[in-house]
C-alpha atoms as an extended CHARMM CRD file, in Angstrom:
* protein
*
       101  EXT
         1         1  MET       CA            -16.7830000000     -131.0850000000     -137.9330000000  PROA      1               0.0000000000
         2         2  ASN       CA            -13.1280000000     -132.0320000000     -137.2990000000  PROA      2               0.0000000000
         3         3  GLU       CA            -10.7680000000     -129.0610000000     -137.2120000000  PROA      3               0.0000000000
         4         4  LYS       CA             -7.4710000000     -127.8990000000     -135.8040000000  PROA      4               0.0000000000
         5         5  ALA       CA             -7.4110000000     -125.4770000000     -132.9000000000  PROA      5               0.0000000000
         6         6  VAL       CA             -4.7810000000     -123.8700000000     -130.7220000000  PROA      6               0.0000000000
         7         7  ILE       CA             -5.1590000000     -123.1370000000     -127.0150000000  PROA      7               0.0000000000
         8         8  ASP       CA             -4.7470000000     -119.3700000000     -126.9640000000  PROA      8               0.0000000000
         9         9  ARG       CA             -5.0270000000     -118.9030000000     -123.2080000000  PROA      9               0.0000000000
        10        10  PHE       CA             -6.6830000000     -119.9510000000     -120.0060000000  PROA      10              0.0000000000
        11        11  GLU       CA             -8.9240000000     -117.6150000000     -118.0350000000  PROA      11              0.0000000000
        12        12  GLU       CA             -9.6710000000     -119.1990000000     -114.6680000000  PROA      12              0.0000000000
        13        13  GLN       CA            -11.8050000000     -122.2910000000     -115.4000000000  PROA      13              0.0000000000
        14        14  TRP       CA            -12.1380000000     -121.4350000000     -119.1090000000  PROA      14              0.0000000000
        15        15  ALA       CA             -9.9760000000     -122.0820000000     -122.1510000000  PROA      15              0.0000000000
        16        16  VAL       CA             -9.9640000000     -119.8220000000     -125.1970000000  PROA      16              0.0000000000
        17        17  LEU       CA             -9.4130000000     -121.7980000000     -128.3880000000  PROA      17              0.0000000000
        18        18  LEU       CA             -8.7060000000     -120.3890000000     -131.8360000000  PROA      18              0.0000000000
        19        19  VAL       CA            -10.4180000000     -122.8080000000     -134.1800000000  PROA      19              0.0000000000
        20        20  GLY       CA             -9.9920000000     -123.4550000000     -137.8990000000  PROA      20              0.0000000000
        21        21  GLU       CA             -8.5460000000     -121.4030000000     -140.7160000000  PROA      21              0.0000000000
        22        22  GLY       CA            -10.3790000000     -118.2650000000     -139.6020000000  PROA      22              0.0000000000
        23        23  SER       CA             -9.0870000000     -118.6160000000     -136.0260000000  PROA      23              0.0000000000
        24        24  ARG       CA            -12.5680000000     -118.1120000000     -134.6330000000  PROA      24              0.0000000000
        25        25  GLN       CA            -12.6460000000     -117.9300000000     -130.8500000000  PROA      25              0.0000000000
        26        26  LEU       CA            -14.3380000000     -120.6320000000     -128.8600000000  PROA      26              0.0000000000
        27        27  LEU       CA            -14.6650000000     -120.4060000000     -125.0850000000  PROA      27              0.0000000000
        28        28  VAL       CA            -14.8440000000     -123.8540000000     -123.4800000000  PROA      28              0.0000000000
        29        29  PRO       CA            -14.6640000000     -125.2050000000     -119.9340000000  PROA      29              0.0000000000
        30        30  ARG       CA            -11.0650000000     -126.0220000000     -119.0950000000  PROA      30              0.0000000000
        31        31  GLN       CA            -12.0590000000     -129.4910000000     -117.8930000000  PROA      31              0.0000000000
        32        32  SER       CA            -13.3860000000     -130.3240000000     -121.3750000000  PROA      32              0.0000000000
        33        33  LEU       CA             -9.7720000000     -130.4050000000     -122.6320000000  PROA      33              0.0000000000
        34        34  PRO       CA             -7.2770000000     -133.2260000000     -122.1130000000  PROA      34              0.0000000000
        35        35  PRO       CA             -5.6450000000     -133.0290000000     -118.6530000000  PROA      35              0.0000000000
        36        36  ASP       CA             -2.1970000000     -132.3230000000     -120.1360000000  PROA      36              0.0000000000
        37        37  ALA       CA             -3.4320000000     -129.4840000000     -122.3790000000  PROA      37              0.0000000000
        38        38  ALA       CA             -1.3960000000     -126.2760000000     -122.1590000000  PROA      38              0.0000000000
        39        39  GLU       CA             -1.3970000000     -122.8220000000     -123.7340000000  PROA      39              0.0000000000
        40        40  GLY       CA              0.0890000000     -122.8690000000     -127.2130000000  PROA      40              0.0000000000
        41        41  GLN       CA             -0.7160000000     -126.5140000000     -127.8270000000  PROA      41              0.0000000000
        42        42  TRP       CA             -2.5530000000     -127.5750000000     -130.9440000000  PROA      42              0.0000000000
        43        43  LEU       CA             -5.5770000000     -129.8060000000     -130.7780000000  PROA      43              0.0000000000
        44        44  ARG       CA             -7.7020000000     -131.8540000000     -133.1180000000  PROA      44              0.0000000000
        45        45  VAL       CA            -11.2210000000     -130.8470000000     -132.1690000000  PROA      45              0.0000000000
        46        46  GLN       CA            -14.7400000000     -131.7130000000     -133.1210000000  PROA      46              0.0000000000
        47        47  VAL       CA            -17.0730000000     -128.7180000000     -132.8700000000  PROA      47              0.0000000000
        48        48  GLU       CA            -20.7490000000     -128.7130000000     -133.6300000000  PROA      48              0.0000000000
        49        49  GLY       CA            -23.1420000000     -125.8440000000     -133.1430000000  PROA      49              0.0000000000
        50        50  GLY       CA            -20.4640000000     -123.8230000000     -131.3850000000  PROA      50              0.0000000000
        51        51  LYS       CA            -19.9170000000     -126.5660000000     -128.7990000000  PROA      51              0.0000000000
        52        52  LEU       CA            -16.7860000000     -128.6230000000     -128.2820000000  PROA      52              0.0000000000
        53        53  LEU       CA            -17.5940000000     -132.3080000000     -128.6430000000  PROA      53              0.0000000000
        54        54  SER       CA            -14.0480000000     -133.6830000000     -128.4290000000  PROA      54              0.0000000000
        55        55  ALA       CA            -10.4450000000     -132.5190000000     -128.1960000000  PROA      55              0.0000000000
        56        56  VAL       CA             -7.1750000000     -134.4230000000     -128.5640000000  PROA      56              0.0000000000
        57        57  VAL       CA             -3.7010000000     -132.8950000000     -128.2200000000  PROA      57              0.0000000000
        58        58  ASP       CA             -1.9360000000     -132.8750000000     -131.6030000000  PROA      58              0.0000000000
        59        59  GLY       CA              1.7240000000     -133.1690000000     -130.6050000000  PROA      59              0.0000000000
        60        60  GLU       CA              2.9580000000     -133.2910000000     -134.1830000000  PROA      60              0.0000000000
        61        61  GLU       CA              1.2060000000     -130.0250000000     -135.1400000000  PROA      61              0.0000000000
        62        62  THR       CA              2.3490000000     -128.3790000000     -131.8890000000  PROA      62              0.0000000000
        63        63  ASP       CA              5.9860000000     -129.3320000000     -132.5850000000  PROA      63              0.0000000000
        64        64  LEU       CA              5.7310000000     -128.1460000000     -136.1850000000  PROA      64              0.0000000000
        65        65  ARG       CA              4.3020000000     -124.7510000000     -135.2070000000  PROA      65              0.0000000000
        66        66  ARG       CA              6.8410000000     -124.2490000000     -132.4030000000  PROA      66              0.0000000000
        67        67  ARG       CA              9.6850000000     -125.1060000000     -134.7700000000  PROA      67              0.0000000000
        68        68  ARG       CA              8.3850000000     -122.5870000000     -137.3360000000  PROA      68              0.0000000000
        69        69  ILE       CA              8.1340000000     -119.8770000000     -134.6950000000  PROA      69              0.0000000000
        70        70  SER       CA             11.6300000000     -120.6520000000     -133.4300000000  PROA      70              0.0000000000
        71        71  GLU       CA             13.0390000000     -120.4490000000     -136.9710000000  PROA      71              0.0000000000
        72        72  LYS       CA             11.2770000000     -117.1190000000     -137.5970000000  PROA      72              0.0000000000
        73        73  ARG       CA             12.6360000000     -115.7060000000     -134.3430000000  PROA      73              0.0000000000
        74        74  ALA       CA             16.1480000000     -116.8000000000     -135.2850000000  PROA      74              0.0000000000
        75        75  ARG       CA             15.8430000000     -115.1320000000     -138.7060000000  PROA      75              0.0000000000
        76        76  LEU       CA             14.5100000000     -111.9160000000     -137.1470000000  PROA      76              0.0000000000
        77        77  LEU       CA             17.2680000000     -111.8750000000     -134.5420000000  PROA      77              0.0000000000
        78        78  HSD       CA             19.8840000000     -112.4720000000     -137.2200000000  PROA      78              0.0000000000
        79        79  ARG       CA             18.4280000000     -109.6750000000     -139.3580000000  PROA      79              0.0000000000
        80        80  SER       CA             18.3270000000     -107.3240000000     -136.3570000000  PROA      80              0.0000000000
        81        81  CYS       CA             21.9430000000     -108.0730000000     -135.4620000000  PROA      81              0.0000000000
        82        82  LEU       CA             23.0520000000     -107.4670000000     -139.0440000000  PROA      82              0.0000000000
        83        83  GLN       CA             21.2080000000     -104.1330000000     -139.1470000000  PROA      83              0.0000000000
        84        84  LYS       CA             22.8520000000     -103.0180000000     -135.9000000000  PROA      84              0.0000000000
        85        85  LEU       CA             26.2730000000     -104.0890000000     -137.1330000000  PROA      85              0.0000000000
        86        86  ARG       CA             25.8000000000     -102.2390000000     -140.4270000000  PROA      86              0.0000000000
        87        87  ALA       CA             24.6550000000      -99.1070000000     -138.5870000000  PROA      87              0.0000000000
        88        88  ARG       CA             27.6750000000      -99.2770000000     -136.2830000000  PROA      88              0.0000000000
        89        89  LEU       CA             30.0390000000      -99.7250000000     -139.2370000000  PROA      89              0.0000000000
        90        90  ARG       CA             28.4450000000      -96.7600000000     -141.0440000000  PROA      90              0.0000000000
        91        91  LYS       CA             28.7710000000      -94.6400000000     -137.9120000000  PROA      91              0.0000000000
        92        92  GLU       CA             32.4000000000      -95.6300000000     -137.4080000000  PROA      92              0.0000000000
        93        93  GLY       CA             33.0890000000      -94.9630000000     -141.0840000000  PROA      93              0.0000000000
        94        94  ALA       CA             31.5330000000      -91.5040000000     -140.7980000000  PROA      94              0.0000000000
        95        95  GLU       CA             33.6310000000      -90.7590000000     -137.7150000000  PROA      95              0.0000000000
        96        96  ASP       CA             36.7900000000      -91.8750000000     -139.5310000000  PROA      96              0.0000000000
        97        97  ASP       CA             35.8940000000      -89.6220000000     -142.4800000000  PROA      97              0.0000000000
        98        98  GLY       CA             35.6510000000      -86.6570000000     -140.1200000000  PROA      98              0.0000000000
        99        99  LYS       CA             39.1330000000      -87.1690000000     -138.6410000000  PROA      99              0.0000000000
       100       100  THR       CA             42.0570000000      -85.2590000000     -140.0640000000  PROA      100             0.0000000000
       101       101  GLY       CA             45.4060000000      -86.9500000000     -140.4260000000  PROA      101             0.0000000000
């Protein structure tokens, strides 16, 4: 069955893949992956009976996922900065309210 998988991590001579929609874990020998495979890369894999039959790096999917993650990080950072700025402005406003003129 052809599916998408991501290389979650390497553990010595093993690679841990998260395969398919359910992100089921599959432990495979590192040498069964393409030589340029790296953590975080997406693959097109063929798995049968819990065994990896083939794996090809999917550069397009990898780029798409990395771009999505980068955009989410930027939105979270922006939101965090806005929250800090609002908190600082509220604090400064409260301090100004407490001053007598």
